[in-house]
N, CA, C and O of each residue as an XYZ file, in Angstrom:
896
protein
N     115.711     80.392    107.599
C     116.297     81.619    107.034
C     115.292     82.295    106.633
O     114.272     81.692    106.300
N     115.352     83.568    106.582
C     114.462     84.623    105.853
C     114.883     84.912    104.686
O     115.997     85.337    104.381
N     113.745     84.623    103.823
C     113.664     84.959    102.369
C     113.609     86.466    102.004
O     112.556     87.076    102.191
N     114.661     87.073    101.506
C     114.638     88.624    101.100
C     113.399     88.440    100.353
O     113.024     87.453     99.720
N     112.759     89.708    100.564
C     111.472     89.686    100.020
C     110.120     89.203    100.154
O     109.137     89.579     99.517
N     110.197     88.171    101.218
C     109.065     87.348    101.623
C     108.248     88.074    102.235
O     108.699     89.049    102.835
N     107.034     87.846    102.253
C     105.909     88.481    102.968
C     106.012     88.367    104.399
O     105.339     89.170    105.046
N     106.810     87.423    105.110
C     107.049     87.531    106.748
C     108.026     88.159    106.863
O     108.597     87.811    107.897
N     108.736     89.191    106.167
C     109.814     89.353    106.642
C     109.534     90.905    107.521
O     108.744     91.724    107.051
N     110.169     91.132    108.632
C     109.683     92.261    109.662
C     110.832     93.581    108.861
O     112.013     93.299    108.661
N     110.265     94.946    108.490
C     110.789     95.547    107.726
C     110.273     97.036    108.263
O     109.105     97.395    108.410
N     111.185     97.607    108.449
C     110.698     99.244    109.301
C     111.434    100.356    108.256
O     112.563    100.265    107.775
N     110.742    101.105    108.118
C     110.909    102.537    107.721
C     111.156    103.486    108.960
O     110.441    103.603    109.955
N     112.311    104.122    108.668
C     112.447    105.128    109.776
C     112.970    106.174    109.649
O     113.547    106.289    108.568
N     113.042    107.284    110.505
C     113.737    108.541    110.352
C     113.620    109.055    111.592
O     112.963    108.473    112.455
N     114.332    110.363    111.840
C     114.236    110.946    113.102
C     114.595    112.698    112.705
O     115.594    113.096    112.107
N     113.523    113.491    113.210
C     113.375    114.847    113.044
C     113.368    115.348    114.737
O     112.627    114.949    115.635
N     114.639    116.512    114.799
C     114.975    117.053    115.940
C     114.767    118.676    115.550
O     114.887    119.232    114.459
N     114.404    119.226    116.888
C     114.475    120.828    116.399
C     114.022    121.240    115.343
O     114.488    122.196    114.723
N     112.916    120.473    114.959
C     112.098    120.916    113.933
C     112.762    121.472    112.806
O     112.381    122.503    112.251
N     113.977    120.650    112.383
C     114.908    121.083    111.216
C     114.063    120.351    109.829
O     114.257    120.792    108.697
N     113.252    119.355    110.054
C     112.495    118.719    108.864
C     111.015    118.728    109.064
O     110.561    118.918    110.192
N     110.194    118.523    107.981
C     108.757    117.970    108.134
C     108.974    116.546    107.747
O     109.806    116.086    106.965
N     108.242    116.063    108.310
C     107.602    114.522    108.112
C     107.058    114.200    106.626
O     105.916    114.467    106.254
N     108.116    113.546    105.781
C     107.578    113.611    104.096
C     106.126    112.316    104.269
O     105.861    111.440    105.092
N     105.522    112.796    103.084
C     104.133    111.383    102.942
C     105.257    110.255    102.372
O     106.200    110.362    101.588
N     104.726    109.171    103.111
C     104.893    107.997    102.434
C     104.081    106.834    102.179
O     103.707    106.210    103.171
N     103.732    106.415    101.017
C     102.904    105.546    100.443
C     102.596    104.158    101.500
O     103.531    103.486    101.935
N     101.184    103.864    101.820
C     101.451    102.785    102.748
C     101.605    101.357    101.805
O     101.439    101.217    100.593
N     101.888    100.616    102.580
C     102.727     99.274    102.145
C     102.218     98.278    103.311
O     102.349     98.623    104.485
N     101.702     97.178    103.010
C     101.156     96.373    103.882
C     102.767     95.373    104.287
O     103.601     94.909    103.510
N     102.708     95.334    105.666
C     103.643     94.511    106.170
C     105.080     95.578    106.535
O     106.146     95.158    106.983
N     104.790     96.902    106.236
C     106.052     98.009    106.537
C     105.653     98.483    107.837
O     104.488     98.793    108.086
N     106.508     98.540    108.595
C     106.399     99.613    110.000
C     106.889    100.762    109.667
O     107.807    100.786    108.847
N     106.407    101.921    110.207
C     107.185    103.235    109.984
C     107.437    103.920    111.518
O     106.703    103.665    112.473
N     108.508    104.759    111.582
C     108.626    104.790    113.121
C     109.393    106.151    112.596
O     110.161    106.266    111.641
N     108.922    107.164    113.552
C     109.765    108.545    113.672
C     110.388    108.829    114.921
O     109.558    108.850    115.830
N     111.766    109.096    115.356
C     112.026    109.399    116.569
C     112.107    110.960    116.236
O     112.498    111.485    115.193
N     111.522    111.695    117.667
C     111.353    113.193    117.628
C     111.509    113.587    118.924
O     111.475    112.789    119.861
N     111.675    114.744    119.044
C     111.692    115.696    120.372
C     110.288    116.566    120.000
O     110.051    117.616    120.598
N     109.653    116.195    119.272
C     108.508    117.134    118.990
C     107.280    116.104    118.773
O     106.716    116.211    117.684
N     106.858    115.258    119.539
C     105.947    114.087    119.343
C     104.657    114.758    119.072
O     103.948    114.366    118.145
N     104.206    116.059    120.070
C     102.876    116.617    119.217
C     102.765    116.910    117.829
O     101.762    116.693    117.150
N     104.076    117.527    117.343
C     103.831    117.832    115.604
C     103.400    116.387    114.627
O     102.887    116.469    113.512
N     103.714    115.176    115.281
C     103.454    114.075    114.370
C     102.471    113.297    115.208
O     102.509    112.072    115.096
N     101.717    113.763    115.916
C     100.342    112.618    116.659
C      99.332    112.520    115.631
O      98.934    113.383    114.848
N      98.967    111.238    115.782
C      97.580    110.847    114.978
C      97.772    110.789    113.235
O      96.851    110.998    112.447
N      99.110    110.473    112.872
C      99.298    109.911    111.712
C      99.870    108.510    111.358
O      99.851    107.694    112.279
N     100.298    108.169    110.345
C     100.402    106.997    110.193
C     101.832    106.138    110.665
O     102.149    104.948    110.659
N     102.533    107.462    111.089
C     103.831    106.949    111.966
C     104.093    106.614    113.158
O     104.191    107.599    113.889
N     104.276    105.461    113.759
C     104.546    105.490    115.252
C     105.455    106.585    115.566
O     106.223    107.040    114.718
N     105.384    107.055    116.856
C     105.822    108.311    117.356
C     106.604    107.737    118.117
O     105.922    106.904    118.715
N     107.962    107.664    118.563
C     108.966    107.632    119.450
C     109.757    108.708    119.831
O     110.154    109.564    119.041
N     110.044    108.683    121.266
C     111.132    109.847    121.784
C     112.079    109.763    121.055
O     112.367    108.684    120.536
N     112.908    111.063    120.806
C     114.056    111.021    120.422
C     115.390    111.050    121.301
O     115.318    111.590    122.405
N     116.529    110.535    120.906
C     117.671    110.497    122.046
C     117.843    111.937    122.391
O     117.790    112.971    121.724
N     118.091    111.644    123.781
C     118.499    113.067    124.302
C     119.682    113.170    124.954
O     119.720    114.040    125.825
N     120.578    112.577    124.791
C     121.883    112.504    125.290
C     123.008    113.730    125.301
O     123.745    114.123    126.207
N     122.852    114.150    124.006
C     123.579    115.483    123.541
C     123.301    116.509    123.535
O     122.100    116.550    123.270
N     123.827    117.816    123.724
C     123.296    118.898    123.760
C     122.669    119.663    122.229
O     121.831    120.529    121.980
N     123.609    118.789    121.413
C     123.514    119.092    119.766
C     122.703    118.279    119.423
O     123.076    117.109    119.343
N     120.796    118.762    118.985
C     120.255    117.899    118.207
C     120.668    117.062    117.260
O     120.019    116.018    117.182
N     121.605    117.212    116.471
C     122.190    116.688    115.197
C     122.579    115.053    115.570
O     122.294    114.040    114.932
N     123.330    115.196    116.833
C     123.919    114.158    117.191
C     122.811    113.288    117.905
O     122.897    112.065    117.797
N     121.889    113.784    118.549
C     120.685    113.096    119.191
C     120.071    111.971    117.823
O     119.823    110.765    117.820
N     120.007    112.798    116.991
C     119.258    112.370    115.452
C     120.271    111.140    114.900
O     119.856    110.225    114.187
N     121.461    111.252    115.282
C     122.255    110.288    114.655
C     122.226    108.993    115.312
O     122.369    107.893    114.780
N     122.031    109.249    116.479
C     121.904    107.926    117.151
C     121.033    107.005    116.794
O     121.453    105.848    116.754
N     119.889    107.215    116.513
C     118.862    106.144    115.621
C     119.228    105.882    114.374
O     118.720    104.912    113.813
N     120.146    106.667    113.722
C     120.457    106.489    111.999
C     121.653    105.564    112.399
O     121.862    104.649    111.602
N     122.294    105.617    113.247
C     123.811    104.878    113.331
C     123.277    103.589    114.061
O     123.911    102.600    113.693
N     122.535    103.375    114.761
C     122.334    102.127    116.042
C     121.304    101.752    115.709
O     120.470    101.765    116.614
N     120.915    101.349    114.616
C     119.587    100.803    114.131
C     119.349     99.509    114.898
O     118.220     99.445    115.383
N     120.144     98.456    115.126
C     120.022     97.541    115.844
C     119.330     97.603    117.181
O     118.491     96.808    117.606
N     119.876     98.808    117.850
C     119.455     99.147    119.470
C     117.919     99.641    119.218
O     116.999     99.071    119.805
N     117.718    100.543    118.470
C     116.610    101.060    118.472
C     115.286    100.504    117.640
O     114.143    100.938    117.779
N     115.663     99.544    116.831
C     114.716     98.777    116.017
C     114.729     97.460    116.475
O     115.057     96.716    115.551
N     114.485     96.791    117.631
C     114.908     95.698    117.960
C     113.686     94.860    117.339
O     112.592     95.413    117.222
N     113.877     93.475    116.926
C     112.834     92.430    116.334
C     112.859     92.809    114.712
O     112.181     91.990    114.091
N     113.284     93.535    114.100
C     113.077     93.673    112.696
C     114.123     93.235    111.892
O     115.243     93.663    112.169
N     113.981     92.387    110.853
C     114.894     92.023    109.839
C     115.813     92.614    109.017
O     116.954     92.299    108.681
N     114.737     93.990    108.632
C     115.588     95.052    107.789
C     115.006     96.338    108.142
O     113.870     96.590    108.542
N     115.998     97.106    107.919
C     115.209     98.507    108.286
C     116.002     99.392    107.192
O     117.129     99.158    106.756
N     115.070    100.557    106.822
C     115.836    101.564    105.649
C     115.402    102.899    106.559
O     114.226    103.086    106.871
N     116.392    103.733    106.919
C     116.519    104.840    107.194
C     116.563    105.807    106.051
O     117.248    105.644    105.042
N     115.665    106.973    106.322
C     115.727    108.131    105.344
C     115.492    109.156    106.295
O     114.672    109.174    107.213
N     116.629    110.322    105.825
C     116.816    111.464    106.499
C     115.467    112.399    106.204
O     114.725    112.237    105.235
N     115.309    113.372    107.200
C     114.243    114.245    107.084
C     114.356    115.135    105.788
O     113.309    115.747    105.574
N     115.080    115.301    105.123
C     115.253    115.874    103.779
C     114.892    115.059    102.478
O     114.919    115.486    101.324
N     114.519    113.681    102.946
C     114.388    112.651    101.922
C     112.666    112.293    101.741
O     111.828    112.093    102.620
N     112.550    112.301    100.542
C     111.085    111.517    100.229
C     111.175    110.297     99.591
O     111.499    110.377     98.406
N     110.960    109.048    100.087
C     110.823    107.859     99.399
C     109.488    107.711     98.637
O     108.328    107.949     98.972
N     110.051    107.230     97.483
C     109.075    106.678     96.476
C     108.860    105.444     96.037
O     107.807    104.985     95.593
N     109.876    104.925     96.170
C     110.191    103.211     95.812
C     109.282    102.382     96.915
O     108.785    102.954     97.884
N     109.136    101.103     96.684
C     108.716    100.336     97.674
C     109.834     99.495     98.345
O     110.713     98.780     97.863
N     109.458     99.867     99.803
C     110.805     99.421    100.757
C     110.718     98.050    100.339
O     111.794     97.797     99.798
N     109.878     96.907    100.318
C     109.855     95.656     99.912
C     110.825     95.649     98.996
O     111.980     95.334     99.281
N     110.453     95.989     97.841
C     111.335     95.919     96.508
C     112.817     96.145     96.670
O     113.634     95.409     96.119
N     113.159     97.165     97.426
C     114.534     97.673     97.734
C     115.226     96.593     98.442
O     116.443     96.428     98.362
N     114.433     95.855     99.140
C     115.064     94.915     99.921
C     115.448     93.909     99.113
O     116.605     93.497     99.191
N     114.394     93.264     98.059
C     114.663     92.231     97.399
C     115.353     92.388     96.357
O     115.938     91.360     96.017
N     115.558     93.482     95.558
C     116.475     94.144     94.862
C     117.822     94.223     95.067
O     118.666     93.832     94.260
N     118.129     94.913     96.545
C     119.336     95.238     96.884
C     120.224     94.392     98.070
O     121.398     94.657     98.327
N     119.565     93.500     98.630
C     120.273     93.084    100.096
C     119.978     91.365     99.600
O     119.841     90.457    100.420
N     119.933     91.219     98.409
C     120.116     89.563     98.237
C     121.564     89.162     98.551
O     121.830     88.455     99.523
N     122.309     89.538     97.874
C     123.692     89.246     98.519
C     124.394     90.635     99.401
O     125.525     90.803     98.944
N     124.208     91.269    100.075
C     124.581     92.369    100.751
C     123.858     92.582    101.770
O     122.712     92.131    101.765
N     124.382     93.385    102.997
C     123.821     93.586    104.287
C     123.367     95.139    104.395
O     122.455     95.565    105.104
N     124.232     95.914    103.507
C     123.848     97.328    103.483
C     123.855     97.843    102.293
O     124.606     97.359    101.446
N     123.040     98.902    101.995
C     122.680     99.503    100.585
C     122.872    101.222    100.925
O     122.254    101.683    101.884
N     123.569    101.934    100.264
C     123.923    103.249    100.611
C     124.136    103.861     98.899
O     124.473    103.188     97.925
N     123.830    105.262     98.943
C     124.324    105.824     97.612
C     125.789    106.266     97.788
O     126.343    106.430     98.875
N     126.301    106.423     96.662
C     127.546    107.143     96.608
C     127.523    108.623     96.991
O     126.392    109.094     96.865
N     128.461    109.515     97.432
C     128.537    110.700     97.553
C     128.089    111.389     95.875
O     128.517    110.789     94.889
N     127.404    112.385     95.728
C     127.253    112.903     94.409
C     128.420    113.704     93.768
O     128.472    113.861     92.548
N     129.492    114.281     94.738
C     130.456    115.250     94.084
C     131.694    114.764     94.502
O     132.564    115.338     93.847
N     132.242    113.855     95.407
C     133.588    113.543     95.828
C     133.639    112.216     96.115
O     132.626    111.554     96.340
N     134.979    111.683     96.124
C     134.976    109.866     96.329
C     136.011    109.764     97.246
O     136.656    108.721     97.136
N     136.443    110.689     98.301
C     137.666    110.671     99.229
C     137.317    111.479    100.736
O     136.932    112.640    100.876
N     137.485    110.844    101.390
C     136.843    111.317    103.023
C     137.630    112.325    103.580
O     137.299    113.030    104.533
N     138.808    112.384    102.888
C     139.932    113.640    103.181
C     139.569    114.874    102.524
O     139.646    115.912    103.183
N     139.121    114.921    101.128
C     138.801    115.739    100.744
C     137.439    116.190    101.203
O     137.308    117.412    101.265
N     136.443    115.488    101.525
C     135.047    115.674    102.314
C     135.387    116.514    103.418
O     134.928    117.647    103.562
N     136.232    115.932    104.238
C     136.668    116.652    105.512
C     137.300    117.999    105.599
O     137.082    118.850    106.461
N     138.126    118.073    104.571
C     138.681    119.606    104.267
C     137.570    120.426    103.940
O     137.454    121.482    104.562
N     136.611    120.087    102.951
C     135.430    120.849    102.751
C     134.810    121.102    103.923
O     134.623    122.276    104.240
N     134.552    120.459    104.438
C     133.489    120.573    105.736
C     134.227    121.673    107.314
O     133.747    122.449    108.140
N     135.447    121.166    107.035
C     136.294    122.113    108.067
C     136.209    123.409    107.564
O     135.981    124.325    108.353
N     136.380    123.666    106.190
C     136.481    125.127    105.591
C     135.421    125.695    105.776
O     135.435    126.883    106.099
N     134.234    125.011    105.625
C     132.682    125.836    105.533
C     132.521    125.524    107.051
O     131.330    125.688    107.316
N     133.183    125.161    108.107
C     132.706    125.335    109.306
C     131.552    124.319    110.045
O     131.108    124.591    111.160
N     131.182    123.280    109.384
C     130.312    122.559    109.778
C     131.221    121.642    110.942
O     130.745    120.517    111.093
N     132.212    121.874    111.627
C     132.647    121.599    113.050
C     134.028    121.927    113.140
O     134.805    122.112    112.203
N     134.295    121.989    114.561
C     135.641    122.577    114.700
C     136.893    121.740    113.836
O     137.047    120.547    113.571
N     137.649    122.898    113.554
C     138.950    122.397    112.395
C     139.838    121.371    113.088
O     140.471    120.576    112.392
N     139.918    121.341    114.312
C     140.790    120.651    115.191
C     140.258    119.434    115.219
O     141.127    118.564    115.253
N     139.016    118.978    115.219
C     138.284    117.661    115.479
C     138.454    117.169    114.155
O     138.932    116.036    114.105
N     138.123    117.860    112.783
C     138.349    117.121    111.247
C     139.897    116.662    111.516
O     140.186    115.492    111.264
N     140.949    117.591    112.045
C     142.398    116.976    111.937
C     142.759    116.142    112.613
O     143.771    115.500    112.331
N     142.264    115.982    113.361
C     142.480    114.547    114.641
C     141.822    113.600    113.891
O     142.225    112.439    113.955
N     140.819    113.900    113.141
C     140.088    112.559    112.889
C     140.696    112.037    111.621
O     140.901    110.824    111.566
N     141.061    112.902    110.439
C     141.721    112.369    109.339
C     143.315    112.008    109.652
O     143.909    111.103    109.066
N     143.807    112.704    110.485
C     145.169    112.217    110.919
C     145.442    110.913    111.456
O     146.459    110.275    111.184
N     144.288    110.422    112.418
C     143.866    108.849    112.787
C     143.872    108.239    111.543
O     144.895    107.605    111.287
N     143.156    108.257    110.850
C     142.639    107.615    109.732
C     143.991    107.432    108.832
O     144.335    106.303    108.481
N     144.927    108.880    108.387
C     145.872    108.299    107.657
C     146.953    107.597    108.194
O     147.820    107.044    107.518
N     146.898    107.621    109.422
C     148.091    106.608    110.345
C     147.339    105.214    110.074
O     148.138    104.330    109.766
N     146.201    104.863    110.107
C     145.604    103.745    110.164
C     145.593    103.039    108.650
O     145.246    101.869    108.488
N     146.069    104.012    107.445
C     146.596    103.175    106.368
C     145.498    103.552    105.470
O     145.567    102.986    104.379
N     144.435    104.404    105.632
C     143.306    104.425    104.619
C     143.538    105.292    103.371
O     143.827    106.485    103.464
N     143.433    104.795    102.467
C     143.496    105.139    101.115
C     143.116    106.473    100.796
O     141.968    106.670    101.194
N     143.621    107.489    100.228
C     143.025    108.812     99.556
C     142.223    107.987     98.487
O     142.511    106.857     98.091
N     141.069    108.833     98.062
C     140.364    108.285     96.830
C     139.581    106.922     96.817
O     139.270    106.222     95.854
N     139.337    106.734     98.232
C     138.965    105.231     98.617
C     137.297    105.335     98.221
O     136.661    104.282     98.259
N     136.710    106.384     97.908
C     135.172    106.088     97.809
C     134.521    107.104     98.989
O     135.257    107.493     99.896
N     133.167    107.497     98.938
C     132.601    108.612     99.757
C     131.378    107.899     99.473
O     131.161    107.586     98.303
N     130.385    107.536    100.551
C     128.912    107.447    100.746
C     128.264    108.797    101.100
O     128.666    109.759    101.754
N     127.147    108.542    100.457
C     125.881    109.532    101.254
C     125.112    108.798    102.199
O     124.584    107.743    101.849
N     124.978    109.270    103.456
C     124.357    108.453    104.716
C     123.058    108.914    104.715
O     122.461    108.575    105.736
N     122.283    109.686    103.796
C     121.124    110.074    103.824
C     120.136    108.727    103.980
O     119.308    108.706    104.890
N     120.266    107.612    103.053
C     119.522    106.836    102.756
C     120.252    105.428    103.179
O     121.218    105.013    102.538
N     119.754    104.777    104.228
C     120.659    103.340    104.400
C     119.809    102.215    104.742
O     119.191    102.150    105.805
N     119.776    101.206    103.709
C     118.683    100.185    103.671
C     119.992     98.915    104.613
O     121.190     98.713    104.415
N     119.111     98.382    105.511
C     120.183     97.508    106.310
C     119.510     95.759    106.672
O     118.357     95.493    107.010
N     120.400     95.004    106.510
C     119.850     93.841    106.755
C     120.261     93.531    108.304
O     121.479     93.551    108.482
N     119.633     93.305    109.222
C     119.729     93.042    110.741
C     120.245     91.797    111.127
O     119.644     90.764    111.424
N     121.646     92.083    111.072
C     122.440     90.707    111.269
C     123.625     91.133    112.257
O     123.811     92.286    112.647
N     124.392     90.022    112.598
C     125.854     90.098    113.323
C     126.929     91.158    112.632
O     127.495     92.039    113.280
N     127.114     90.937    111.254
C     127.867     91.616    110.965
C     127.245     93.251    110.628
O     128.110     94.112    110.787
N     126.272     93.625    110.316
C     125.608     94.911    110.652
C     125.535     95.627    111.864
O     125.474     96.851    111.981
N     125.548     94.629    112.916
C     125.629     94.979    114.293
C     127.143     95.628    114.711
O     127.237     96.731    115.249
N     128.169     94.881    114.422
C     129.370     95.297    114.228
C     129.624     96.857    113.646
O     129.943     97.880    114.252
N     129.360     96.623    112.267
C     129.489     97.752    111.627
C     128.488     99.087    112.178
O     128.931    100.212    111.945
N     127.443     98.998    112.742
C     126.931    100.177    113.313
C     127.704    100.624    114.450
O     127.903    101.827    114.620
N     128.274     99.522    115.447
C     128.772    100.003    116.610
C     130.007    100.815    116.506
O     130.354    101.703    117.285
N     130.617    100.407    115.463
C     131.956    100.582    115.097
C     131.800    102.090    114.397
O     132.672    102.921    114.650
N     130.828    102.401    113.627
C     130.476    103.643    113.201
C     130.227    104.720    114.415
O     130.862    105.769    114.515
N     129.369    104.362    115.172
C     128.846    104.652    115.919
C     129.876    105.677    117.052
O     129.790    106.859    117.383
N     130.793    104.625    117.400
C     132.150    104.895    118.107
C     133.017    105.915    117.380
O     133.745    106.545    118.147
N     133.111    106.204    116.215
C     133.910    106.968    115.313
C     132.782    108.288    115.472
O     133.319    109.394    115.523
N     131.812    108.268    115.525
C     130.980    109.249    115.306
C     131.207    109.882    116.684
O     131.758    110.975    116.552
N     131.022    109.635    117.663
C     131.253    109.942    118.828
C     132.348    110.434    119.306
O     132.138    111.209    120.239
N     133.538    110.273    119.006
C     134.539    110.406    119.488
C     135.330    111.935    118.199
O     136.161    112.784    118.522
N     134.784    111.787    117.080
C     135.346    112.757    116.007
C     133.938    113.772    115.816
O     133.128    114.210    116.633
N     134.071    113.907    114.362
C     132.982    114.921    113.841
C     131.791    114.304    113.768
O     131.648    113.084    113.683
N     130.550    115.455    113.810
C     129.091    115.220    113.776
C     128.626    115.053    112.338
O     127.425    114.919    112.108
N     129.641    115.056    111.236
C     129.441    114.854    110.283
C     129.830    113.112    109.716
O     130.912    112.562    109.515
N     128.656    112.708    109.614
C     128.488    111.117    109.798
C     129.719    110.572    108.529
O     130.616    109.735    108.640
N     129.371    111.318    107.496
C     129.931    110.874    106.179
C     131.436    110.911    106.295
O     131.928    110.291    105.353
N     132.098    111.278    106.888
C     133.541    111.355    107.132
C     134.048    109.933    107.513
O     134.853    109.202    106.937
N     133.324    109.760    108.676
C     133.653    108.514    108.904
C     133.166    106.775    108.512
O     133.749    105.747    108.856
N     132.000    106.913    107.747
C     131.556    105.873    107.210
C     132.448    104.931    106.550
O     132.655    103.795    106.977
N     133.081    105.528    105.280
C     133.972    104.681    104.555
C     135.071    104.178    104.847
O     135.623    103.281    104.210
N     135.660    104.940    106.257
C     136.785    104.274    107.098
C     136.266    102.956    107.889
O     136.965    101.951    108.018
N     135.276    103.056    108.274
C     134.501    102.127    109.238
C     134.186    100.567    108.274
O     134.665     99.451    108.473
N     133.226    101.010    107.226
C     132.912     99.963    105.882
C     134.387     99.154    105.761
O     134.448     97.956    106.038
N     135.669     99.980    105.284
C     136.590     99.551    104.933
C     136.976     98.427    105.834
O     137.210     97.312    105.367
N     137.058     98.706    107.224
C     137.422     98.014    108.362
C     136.388     96.982    108.729
O     136.657     96.150    109.596
N     135.520     96.986    108.277
C     134.276     95.799    108.809
C     134.137     94.707    107.812
O     134.552     94.996    106.690
N     133.744     93.755    107.940
C     132.798     92.634    107.177
C     131.764     92.814    106.452
O     131.385     92.025    105.586
N     131.264     93.792    106.725
C     129.669     94.105    106.204
C     129.880     94.331    104.442
O     130.665     95.024    103.795
N     128.921     93.511    104.101
C     128.719     93.365    102.585
C     127.888     94.753    101.998
O     126.668     94.798    102.160
N     128.471     95.681    101.433
C     127.764     97.115    100.936
C     127.510     97.003     99.334
O     128.334     96.423     98.627
N     126.495     97.503     98.869
C     126.104     97.367     97.756
C     125.654     98.998     97.754
O     125.259     99.588     98.759
N     125.814     99.671     96.253
C     125.271    100.977     96.190
C     124.275    100.818     95.283
O     124.154     99.964     94.404
N     123.328    102.047     95.691
C     122.311    102.373     94.909
C     122.371    102.882     93.741
O     123.169    103.818     93.705
N     121.748    102.613     92.540
C     122.399    103.489     91.384
C     122.181    105.129     91.467
O     121.169    105.586     91.998
N     122.894    105.718     91.074
C     122.641    107.078     91.016
C     123.176    107.736     92.250
O     124.032    107.251     92.989
N     122.485    109.078     92.417
C     122.609    109.706     93.692
C     121.086    110.159     94.511
O     119.942    110.236     94.064
N     121.561    110.375     95.697
C     119.949    110.969     96.443
C     119.268    112.326     95.381
O     118.104    112.728     95.389
N     120.225    112.741     94.665
C     119.708    113.890     93.943
C     119.196    113.224     92.480
O     118.211    113.733     91.946
N     119.783    112.232     91.921
C     119.149    111.528     90.463
C     119.511    110.190     90.623
O     120.617    109.659     90.729
N     118.282    109.705     90.620
C     118.364    108.272     90.951
C     117.140    107.481     90.003
O     116.177    108.168     89.664
N     117.181    106.428     89.700
C     116.228    105.778     89.052
C     114.558    105.313     89.838
O     114.045    104.196     89.764
N     113.979    106.525     90.556
C     112.766    106.092     91.342
C     112.849    105.525     92.712
O     111.914    104.833     93.115
N     113.891    105.755     93.474
C     113.823    105.491     94.654
C     113.657    106.604     95.816
O     112.921    106.535     96.801
N     114.570    107.692     95.428
C     113.956    108.681     96.567
C     113.868    110.158     95.767
O     114.120    110.232     94.565
N     113.555    111.108     96.424
C     113.289    112.436     96.064
C     114.164    113.166     96.910
O     113.940    112.769     98.053
N     115.050    114.036     96.921
C     115.570    114.757     97.781
C     114.904    116.237     97.738
O     114.832    116.889     96.697
N     114.417    116.694     99.015
C     113.408    117.896     99.185
C     114.152    118.790    100.171
O     113.628    119.800    100.641
N     115.412    118.383    100.477
C     115.745    119.640    101.326
C     115.293    119.715    102.756
O     114.311    119.187    103.278
N     116.226    120.491    103.283
C     115.630    120.743    104.843
C     114.513    121.852    104.990
O     114.284    122.770    104.202
N     113.970    121.605    105.994
C     113.053    122.631    106.605
C     113.610    124.293    106.824
O     113.185    125.409    106.523
N     114.760    123.756    107.500
C     115.515    125.002    108.213
C     116.896    124.502    108.441
O     117.734    125.227    108.977
């Protein structure tokens, strides 16, 4: 059995940048921590300390292409015990190994709570009103979740930072989340808590939010 935080654990920090929406953030080197970037512009990141891999190109929308790596960690990062996803808008300042040792001792996934809302229905209404996706897509999505009995105010997570233990429970969660994402909105936070509630994955929350936390990440915003 892999001991959390042991020197032999295989850990990958990874991100995806498509359509030059973000810049690759500086990450302090740490022994035994691999780093991977999935991108449609490999020439932008050649010669650095990150392994450059081609981004998914299944969709016309670059946002959906970048989410494939984010949601399907077990498919794109085969052979690792743990992974840490960070959005292109995020700079990691904590030790990835220490995060695993602190937050995944009794959990499979660690995420931040949403900084402003605690309900996917409220989130979907706001995103629909702001034009982040077609209104009918959000409407169909939340109608299904209501029929399935997902309660209001059941929590809402921020999906910009995801620490995972690679095991069977997490793989089932990843696949279920991807299924919801492909079927409905391009905003992954609308589906994540519905999927978490209906899975066996063990979730723990990082303290604070991505905007205000005790030395885990810094939110730097998108480049464009």
